[in-house]
KEFINU-166073 format. One record per residue: residue in three letters; x, y, z of N, C-alpha, C, O in turn. Coordinates in steps of 0.2 Angstrom, whole numbers, plus 5000, padded with zeros to 4 digits. Example, Ala and Ser with C-alpha at 12.3 -4.5 7.8 and 13.67 -1.06 7.14 Angstrom:
# KEFINU-166073
Ala506649725039506249785039506649845039507149835042
Ser506449895035506849955036506450005039506750065040
# end
This chain:
# KEFINU-166073
Met480847645103480947585108480447605114480447655117
Thr480047555116479647565122479947565129480347515130
Asp479847615133480147615139479747565144479147565145
Arg480147515146479847465150479547485157479147445160
Thr479647545159479347575165478747605164478347625169
Asp478547615157477847645156477247605159477247545159
Gly476847645163476247615166476447585173475947565176
Phe477047595175477247575182476947625187477047685186
Asp476647605193476547655198477147655203477647625202
Asp477047705207477647715212477847655215478447645216
Met477447615218477647555222477947505217478447475219
Glu477747495211478047455206478747475204479247435204
Leu478847545204479447565202479947555208480547545207
Arg479747565214480147555220480347485220480947475222
Glu479947445219480047375219480547355214481047315215
Ala480447385208480947365202481647395204482147365203
Ala481647455207482347485209482647445215483247435214
Asp482247415219482547375224482847305221483247285224
Ala482447285216482747225212483447245209483847195209
Val483547305207484147325204484647315209485247295208
Tyr484547345215485047335221485147265223485747255224
Ala484647225223484747155224485247125219485647085221
Ser485147145213485647115208486347145209486847105208
Leu486447205211487047235213487447195219487947185218
Ile487047185224487347155230487447085229487847055233
Gly487247055224487446985222488146985219488346925218
Arg488447035218489147035215489647045221489447055227
Val490247045219490747055224490647115227490647165224
Gly490747125234490547185237491047235238491647225235
Glu490847295241491347345241491947335245492447365245
Gly491847285250492447275254493047235251493547225254
Ser492847215245493347175241493447205234493347165229
Pro493647265233493747295227494247265223494747235226
Arg494247265216494747235212495147295209494947345207
Pro495847285210496247345208496347345200496847325198
Arg495847365197495847365190495447425187494947445190
Leu495547445181495147495178494847465171494247495169
Glu495147425168494947405161494247375160493947395156
Pro493947335165493247315164492747375164492347375160
Thr492847415169492447475169492547515163492047545160
Arg493147525161493247565155492947535149492647565144
Arg492947465148492647425143491847435143491547445138
Ala491547435149490847445149490647515147490147525143
Val490947565149490747635147490847645140490547685137
Glu491447615137491547625130490947595126490747625121
Leu490747535128490147505125489547545125489147545120
Leu489447585130488947625131488947695128488447735128
Gly489547705125489547765121489847825125489747885124
Asp490247805130490647845134490247895138490347955138
Pro489747875142489347925146489847955152489548015154
His490347935153490847965158491148025156491448065159
Arg491048035149491348095146490848145144490948195141
Ala490248135146489648175144489648245148489348295146
Ala489948255154490048315157490748315161490948265162
Pro490948375162491548385166491548355173490948355176
Val492048335176492048305182492548335187493048355186
Ile492248345193492648355199492748295203492248265205
His493348275204493548205207493748215214494248255215
Ile493548175219493748185226493948125229493648065228
Thr494548125232494748065236495048095243495048155244
Gly495248045247495548065253495348005258495047955256
Thr495448015265495247965270494647985273494247945274
Asn494648045275494048075279493748135276494148175273
Gly493148145277492848205274492648205267492448255264
Lys492748155263492548145256491848165255491648205250
Thr491448125258490648135257490448205258490048235255
Ser490648235264490448295266490648355261490348395259
Thr491348345259491648395255491248385248491148435245
Ser491148325246490748315239490148345239489948385235
Arg489748345245489048375245489148445245488648485242
Met489648475249489648545249489848575242489548625239
Ile490348545238490448555231489848555227489748605223
Glu489448505227488848495223488348555225488048585220
Ser488348575231487848625233488048695231487648735228
Leu488748705231488948765228488848775221488748825218
Leu488948715217488948715210488148725208488048765203
Arg487748695212487048705211486748775212486348805208
Ala487048805217486948875219487148925213486948975212
Ser487648895209487948935204487548935198487648965192
Gly487048895198486548885192486748825188486448815182
Leu487148775190487348725186486848665188486748655194
Arg486748615183486348555185486848505186487348495182
Thr486848475192487348435195487148355195486648335196
Gly487748315195487648245196488148235202488748265202
Leu487948195207488348175212488348105214487848075215
Leu488948075214489048005216489448005223490048025223
Thr489147975228489447965234489347895237488947855234
Ser489747875242489647805245489947805252490347845253
Pro489747755256489147715254488547745256488547805258
His487947715255487347745257487147735264487447685267
Leu486647775267486447765274485847715274485847675279
Glu485347735270484747695271484547665264484247605265
Arg484647695259484347665252484847685247485147745247
Phe485047635242485647645238485547705233486047735230
Thr484847725232484747785227485047845230485147895226
Glu485247855237485547905239486247925236486447985236
Arg486547875234487247875231487247915225487747955223
Ile486747915221486747945214486247995214485647985215
Arg486448065214485948115215486048165208486548175205
Val485448185207485448235201485048295204484548295206
Asp485448355203485148415205484948415213484448445215
Gly485448375217485348375224484848325227484848315233
Glu484448295222483948245224484248175222484548165217
Pro484048125227484248055224483848035218483348055216
Val484248005214483947985207483347945208483247905212
Ser482847965203482147935204482247855203482647835199
Asp481747815206481647745204481547735197481847685194
Glu481247775194481047765187481747775183481847735178
Ala482147825184482747835181483247775182483647755178
Ile483247755188483647695190483547635186483947605183
Val482847615186482647555182482747565175482947515171
Arg482547625172482647635165483347625163483547595158
Asn483847665166484547655165484847595166485247565162
Trp484547555171484847485172484647445166485047405164
Glu484047445164483847415158484247425152484447385148
Asp484547485151484947505146485647475146485947455141
Ile485947475152486647455153486647385154487247355153
Leu486147345156486147275157486447235152486947195153
Pro486247245145486547195140487347205140487747165138
Phe487547265141488247285140488647255146489247235146
Ile488347265152488647235158488747155157489247125159
Ala488247125154488247055153488847035148489146985149
Met488947075143489447065138490147075141490547025140
Val490247125146490847125149490947065154491547045154
Asp490447045158490546995162490746935158491146895160
Ala490446915152490546865148491346865146491646815146
Glu491546925144492246935142492746915147493246885146
Leu492546945153492946925159493046855161493546825162
Glu492446825161492446755163492846715157493146665159
Ala492746725151493146695146493946705147494246655145
Ala494146755150494846775151495046745158495646755160
Gly494546715161494746685168494746735173495046725179
Glu494446785172494446845178493746845181493246815178
Ser493746875187493046885190492646935187492846985184
Thr491946925187491546975184491547045187491847055192
Leu491147095184491147155187490847155194490447115196
Thr491147195198490947205205490447245206490147285202
Phe490147245213489647295214489747365213489347395209
Phe490347385215490547455214490647475207490547535204
Glu490947425203491147445196490447455192490347495188
Val489947405193489347415190488947475192488647515188
Leu488947495199488647555201488947615198488547665196
Thr489647615197489947675194489647685187489547735185
Val489647625183489347625176488647655176488447695172
Leu488247625181487547645181487447725183487047755180
Ala487947745187487947825189488047865183487747915181
Phe488547845179488747885173488147885168488047935165
Ala487847825168487247825163486747865165486347905161
Cys486547865172486047915174486247985173485748025172
Phe486848005174487048075173487048095166486848155165
Ala487248055162487148065154486448075152486248115148
Asp486048035155485348035153484948095156484448115153
Ala485148125161484848175165484648235160484048255160
Pro485148265157485848265157486048315163485648355165
Val486748315165486948365170487548405167487748385161
Asp487648455170488148505167488848485170489348505167
Val488848455176489448435180489348385184488848375187
Val489848335185489848275189490348285195490948305194
Val490048275201490548275207490548205209490048165211
Leu491148175208491348105209491748085215492348105215
Glu491448055219491848035225492147965224491747915222
Val492747955225493047885224492747835229492647855235
Gly492747775227492447725232493047705237492947705243
Met493647685234494147665238494847685235494947665229
Gly495247715238495947735235495947785230495747845231
Gly496047765223496047815218496247795212495847785207
Glu496947775211497247755205496847695201496647705195
Trp496647645205496247595202495547585203495147545202
Asp495247635207494547645208494147655202494447685197
Ser493647615201493247615195493047685193492947705187
Thr492947735198492747805196493347835192493247885188
Asn493947805192494547845189494547835181495047855178
Val494047805178493947805171493847875169493947885163
Ala493547915173493347985171494048025172494448005176
Asp494048075168494648125169494348185172494048225170
Gly494548195179494348255183494748315181495348315180
Gln494348365179494648435178494948465184495448495184
Val494648445190494848465196494948405201494448365201
Ala495548395204495648335208495648365215496048405217
Val495248335220495148365226495348305231495248255231
Phe495748325236496048285241495848305248496048365250
Thr495448265252495348285259495848255263496348215260
Pro495948255269496448235273496548155272496148115272
Ile497248145271497448075270497748045277498148075280
Ala497447985279497647955285497647875284497447855278
Leu497847835289497847765288497147745288496747755293
Asp496947705283496247665283496347615277496647635272
His495947565278495947515272496647495271496847485265
Gln497047485276497747465275497847395271498347395267
Asn497347355272497447285268497347295261497547255257
Arg497047355259496947365252497447415249497647415243
Leu497547465253497847525250498647535252499047575249
Gly498847495257499547495259499547515267499047545270
Ser500147495270500147505277500447575279500547585285
Thr500647615275500947685276500547735273500247725268
Ile500647795276500347855273500647865266500247885262
Glu501247855265501547865258501247825253501047845248
Ala501147755255500847715250500047725249499847725243
Ile499747745254499047765253498947825249498547835244
Ala499447875250499447945246499547925239499247955234
Arg500047885237500247865230499647835227499447855221
Thr499247795230498647765227498147815226497847825220
Lys498047865230497547915230497747965225497347995221
Ser498347985224498648035219498448015212498548055207
Gly498347945211498147925204497547955201497447945195
Ile497147995204496648035201496848095198496448125194
Ile497448115199497748175196497848165188498248125187
Lys497548195184497548195177497948245174498048305177
Pro498248245168498648295165498348365165497748365163
Ala498748415167498448485167497848495171497448535169
Ala497748455176497148465181497348525186497848545186
Ser496748545189496848585195496848545201496348505202
Val497348545205497348505211497148545217497548595218
Val496648525221496548565228496548515233496248465233
Ser496948535238497048485244496948515251497148575252
Ala496648485255496648495262497348495265497748465262
Ala497448525271498148515274498248445275497848405277
Gln498848425274499048355274499648345278500048385280
Asp499748275280500348255283500948265278500848265272
Asp501548285281502148305277502248245271502448265266
Val502248185273502348135268501848135263502048125257
Ala501148135265500648135260500748195255500648195249
Leu500848255258500948315254501448305249501448335243
Gly502048275251502548265246502348225240502548245235
Val502048175242501748135236501248165232501348165225
Leu500848205234500348245230500648295226500548305220
Arg501148335229501548385225501948355219501948375214
Glu502248295221502548265215502148245210502248255204
Ala501548215211501048195206500848255202500748245196
Ala500748305206500448365202501048395197500848415192
Glu501648395199502148415195502248365189502348395183
Leu502248305190502248255185501748265179501848245173
Thr501148285182500548295177500448365175500048375171
Glu500948405177500948475175500248505177499948545173
Ser500048495183499448515186499548575191500148575194
Ser499148615192499148665197499048635204498748585204
Phe499348665209499248635216499048695221499448735222
Ala498448685224498248735229498148695236497748645236
Leu498548715241498548685247498148725252498348785253
Glu497748695257497448735262498048755267498548725268
Gly497948825269498548855273499048895269499348935272
Glu499048885262499448925258498948955253498949025253
Ala498648925249498248955244497548975246497249015243
Phe497248945251496648955254496648935261497048895263
Glu496148955265496148935272495448955276495048995273
Val495348925281494848945286495049005290495549005293
Leu494749065289494949125293494649125300494949145305
Glu494049095301493649095307493149045307492749035302
Ser493049015313492448975314492148985321492448975326
Arg491549005321491149015327490548975328490148965324
Val490448955334489948905336489248955335489249005337
Ala488748925332488148955331487548905331487648845332
Val486948935332486348885333486348845327486248865321
Gly486348775328486248735322486848725318486848685313
Gly487448745320488048735316488548785318488748795324
Gln488748825313489348875314489348925309489048925304
Leu489648985311489749035306490449035304490949035308
Val490649035297491249025295491449075290491049105286
Ser492149095290492449145286493049105283493449075286
Val493049115276493649075272493949125267493649165265
Arg494549115266494949145261495049085255495349035256
Gly494749105250494749055244495349075240495749105241
Leu495349045234495849055229495849125226496349155224
Ala495249155226495149215222494749265226494649325224
Gly494749255233494449305237494249285244494249225245
Glu493949325248493749305255492949305255492649345251
Tyr492649265259491949255260491849245267492149205271
Arg491449295270491449305277490749285280490149295276
Asp490649265286490049255290489549215286489049225285
Leu489849155284489449105280489049055285489449025290
Val488449045285488048995289488248925286488148915280
Leu488548885290488648815289488248775294488448765300
Pro487748735292487348705296487548635298487248585298
Leu488248625299488548565301489048585307489348635308
Phe489148535311489548545317490248515316490348465312
Gly490748555319491448525319491848575315491748595310
Arg492448585318492948625315493148595308493348625303
His493148525308493348485302492848505296493048505290
Gln492248525298491748535293491848605290491748625284
Ala492148655294492348715291492948705287492948745281
Gln493448665288493948645284493748615277493948635272
Asn493248575278492948545272492648595267492648595261
Ala492248645271491948705267492448745263492348765257
Ala493048755266493548795263493848755257493948785252
Val493948695258494148645252493648655246493748655240
Ala492948645248492448645243492448715239492348715233
Val492448765243492448835240493048835235492948865229
Ala493648815237494248825233494148775226494348795221
Ala493848715227493748675222493248705217493348695211
Val492748735219492248765214492548825211492448835205
Glu492948865215493348925211493848895206493848925200
Ala494148835207494648805202494248785196494448795191
Phe493648755197493248735192492948785188492948785181
Ile492648835191492248885187492648935184492548965178
Gly493148965187493549015185494349005185494749055185
Gly494548945185495248925185495548955192496248965192
Gly495248965197495548995203495649065203495949095207
Thr495449105198495549175197494949215198495049275198
Val494349185198493749225198493349215204493249155206
Arg493249265208492949265214492149245213491849265209
Leu491949195217491249175217490749235220491049265224
Ala490149235217489749285220489549265228489449205229
Asp489549315232489349305239488749265240488749225244
Ala488249285236487549245236487649175235487349135238
Val488049155230488149085228488449045234488248995236
Val489049075237489349045242488849035249488848985252
Gln488549095250488049095256487549035255487449005259
Glu487249035249486748985248486948915247486648875250
Gly487548905244487848845243488048805250487848755251
Leu488348845254488448815261487848815266487848765270
Ala487448865266486848865270486448805269486048785273
Thr486448785262485948725261486348655260486048605259
Ala486948655262487348595262487148545267486948575273
Met487048485265486848435270487348375270487648365265
Ser487448345276487848285276487548235281487848235287
Pro487048205279486748155284487248105287487648085283
Gly487148095293487548045296488148065299488548035302
Arg488248135299488848165301488648215307488348265305
Leu488748195313488548235319487848255318487748315319
Gln487448215316486748225315486248205321486348145323
Arg485848255324485448235329484848195327484448225322
Val484648135329484148095327483648085332483148055331
Gly483748115338483348105344483448155349483948185350
Ala482948165353482948215359482648185365482248145365
Glu482948205371482648185377482648105378482048085379
Pro483248075378483848105378484148115371483848095366
Ala484648165370484948175364485248115361485648075364
Val485048095355485448045351485748075345485348105341
Ile486348065344486748095338487048035335487347985338
Val487048035328487447985324488048025321487948075318
Asp488547985320489148005317489547955314489647905317
Ala489747955307490047905303490747895304491047865300
Ala491047915310491747905311491947835311491647795315
His492347815307492547745307493347725306493547675305
Asn493747775308494447765309494647815314494247865316
Pro495247815317495547855322495447925320495347975325
His495647945314495648015312494948045313494848105316
Ser494448015310493748035311493548035318493048075319
Ala493747985322493547985329493748045332493448075337
Gly494348065331494648125334494248185332494148235336
Ala494048195326493648255324492948245327492648305329
Leu492648185328492048185332492148205339491748245342
Val492648185343492748205350492848275350492548305355
Ala493248305346493348375346492748415345492648465348
Ala492348395341491648425339491148425345490848465347
Leu491148365349490748355355491048405360490548435364
Asp491648415361491948455366491748535364491548565369
Glu491748555358491648625356490948645355490748695357
Tyr490548595352489848615350489348595354488748615354
Phe489448545359488948515363489148525370489748525372
Asp488648525375488748535382488548475386488148475390
Phe488848415384488648355387489248335392489848335390
Asp489048315398489548285403489848215401490448205402
Glu489348175399489448105398489148085391488648105390
Ile489548035388489248005382489147935382489647905384
Gly488647905380488547835379488647825372488247835367
Phe489247795370489347775363489047705361489247655364
Val488647705357488347645354488847635348488847665343
Phe489247575349489847565345489847495341489747445345
Gly489947505335490047435331490547455325490547505322
Val490947405323491447415318491447355313491247305315
Leu491747365307491847315302492547285304492947325307
Gly492647235301493247195303493947225300494447215303
Asp493847265295494547295293494647365296495147395294
Lys494347385301494447445305494947435311494947375314
Asp495347485313495747485319495347505325495347555327
Ala494947455327494447465333494847495339494547535342
Ala495347465340495747485347495947555346495847595351
Ala496147575341496347645340495747695340495847745343
Ile495247675338494647715338494347725345494247775348
Val494447665349494147665356494647705360494447745364
Asp495347705359495747755362495547825362495647865367
Val495347845356495147915355494447925359494347975362
Leu493947885357493247895360493247895368492947925371
Ala493747855371493747845378493947905382493947905388
Arg494247955378494448015381493848045385493848085389
Arg493248035382492648065384492348025390492247965389
Pro492148045396491848005401491147975398490848005394
Gly490947915401490347885399490447815398490847785401
Gln489947785394489947715393489947695386489847735381
Phe490147625384490147605378489647545377489647505382
Phe489147555373488647505372488847465365488647495360
Val489147415366489447375360488947335357488647295360
Thr488947345350488447305346488847285339489447295339
Ala488447275334488747265327488247285322487647275323
Pro488447315316488047325311487847265307488147215308
Asp487347265303487047215300487547195294487347215288
Ser488047165295488547155289488947095291489147075297
Asp489047055286489446995287490247015288490646965290
Arg490347075287491047095289491147125296491647155298
Ala490547125300490547155306490947115311490947055311
Val491247155316491647115322491047095326490647135329
Pro491047035328490547015333490547055340491147065342
Pro489947065343489947105349490447085354490747125358
Gly490447015355490846995361491547005360491947025364
Glu491746995354492447005352492647085352493147095355
Leu492247125350492347195350492347215357492747265359
Ala491947195362491847215369492547205372492747245376
Ala492847145370493547135373494047195371494447215376
Val493947215365494447265363494247335367494747365369
Val493647345367493447405371493547405378493847455381
Ala493547345381493647345388494447355389494647385394
Ser494847325385495547335385495747415385496247435388
Gly495347445381495547515380495247565384495447625386
Ala494647555386494247595390494047575397493847615402
Gly494147515399493947485405493347445405492847465402
Ala493347385408492847335408492147365411491647345409
Asp492247405416491647435419491347485415490747515416
Arg491547505409491247555404490947515398490747545393
Val490847445399490647415393489947375394489947335399
Val489547385390488847345390488847315383488947355378
Val488647255382488547215376487847205374487447185378
Ala487747215368487047205365487147175358487447205354
Glu486847115357486947085350486547125345486747125339
Arg486047155347485647185342485647265343485747285349
Leu485647305338485747375338485147405342485247455346
Asp484547385340483947415344484047405351483847445355
Asp484247345354484347335361484947385363484847405369
Ala485447395360485947435362485747505362485947545367
Leu485347525358485047595358484547605364484547655367
Asp484147555365483747555371484147555378483947595382
Asp484647515378485147525384485447585385485447615390
Ala485647615379486047685380485547735381485747785385
Arg484947735379484447785380484247785387484147835391
Ala484147725390483947715397484547745401484447775406
Trp485147725400485747755404485747835403485847865408
Ala485647855398485647935397485147965401485248025403
Glu484547935401483947965405484147965413483748005416
Glu484647925415484747915422485147975425485147985431
Gly485448015421485948065423485848135419485548135413
Ala486048185422485948255419486548255414487048235415
Lys486348295408486848315403487248245400487848245399
Arg486848195399487048135395486748135388486248155387
Ala487148105384486948095377487148035374487647995377
Val486848005369486947945365487247965359486948005355
Val487847935357488147945350488247875347488647835350
Val487947865341488047805338488647815333488647865329
Thr489147775333489747785329490147715328489947665331
Gly490647725323491047665322490947635315491447605313
Ser490447645312490247615306489747655302489247675305
Ile489847665296489247705292488647665292488147685292
Ala488747595291488147545291487747555297487147555297
Leu488147555303487747555309487447625310486847625312
Val487747675308487347745308486747745304486247765306
Gly486747715298486147705293485647665297485047685296
Glu485747615300485247575303484947615309484347605310
Ala485347645313485147685318484647745316484147755319
Met484847775310484347825308483747795306483147825307
Ala483747735303483047705301482647685307482047695307
Ile483047665313482647645319482347715322481747715324
Ala482747765322482447825324481847855320481347875323
Asp481847845314481247865310480647815311480147845312
Asp480847755312480247705313479947715320479347715321
Arg480347735325480047745332479847815333479547835338
Gly479947865328479647935328480047975334479648015337
Trp480647955335481047995340481048075338481048085332
Ser480948115343480948185342481648205339482148185341
Arg481648255334482248285331482248355333482648395330
Ala481948375338481948445340482648465343482748525345
# end
């Protein structure tokens, strides 16, 4: 069979991959997931079960999923395994979501695998329409495409981040050998439930029979739900603070030095090039997850593996500096829990007296609660909106910010680039001021693209 990408140059492949993305975003978006698994299961079965081609580490939670997923993948790669990684959402280009051996999947692989799965996607769409149901969504098709790319590579292990929830998320067609839970808090209440208990029950659905469960420290209610699910599935359960923990986290140049107690041993003075105590906790969860996967939690990882895996871990858009003079930092905090982690990290790791928050949110977020947390830091809010039809209009959001932080602390800009210009000008007027872009992952991605286009210094 002739490969339709034969003879394509790099520009043609990029255009073809962008056309794949255009096809994906023409479907029902990620903000409106369907609580179902059968359509995704039908698609992967027609494709020959690519979701079973490699063992899976499955990750869910409310905050820290992507950072923890990236650390797990980095540790596995340092162990000599060929990895597949699915995360969401993307910051600048959708190929960031599907990674093979630490790199975004190539345009050629995206296009080739898209051509392979397209007839089967069309078949499932037709079956759904005939049954009076909606066709496959953006994330359902993306999940199928990711599995196809991983099977095609091929990879030794897949690190799979849930899109939303867990039980009915399309990634849950896979059976995770290890189920990982980052901290569970209130978010996406319109989809997952209005209480911690309801959200935890939905997320606990990724625990499969006889799995290894690794969990960050949890609210008591969430913890009870996860323990119950582990018992019902006869799975082992390892909790941060009991089975493993952060022993020490010290501020260092470019990040921190971390010591952790894992499931099978201690690992000391590890360089972690990420800011925030929460990232040290994510690192401890990642180490425990890899110990559970490689040796069932009884075999200590080599020091060199843990050192390399964490030292090379990256988490773009999480407390990442994208500009200097004045400092511009982006952070994907988009709920009160993650906003609290951002503020704590700014207090501990940076020496800024005032912060200019460039702030925009999507409509399903608790903007008032986020503002209450961010407003603890002296400074200004430069209110704007990400480029999304789900974004809260700047004028409407400004009223929320004014109510929580004070009207004298609010500047409104309809466009992100204008908000950035206003914030940077404000920061330049005073000593020890910085700009922090936050409130939406989409907003952070757009800000990173603007920083690249304008050539801001990243020193």
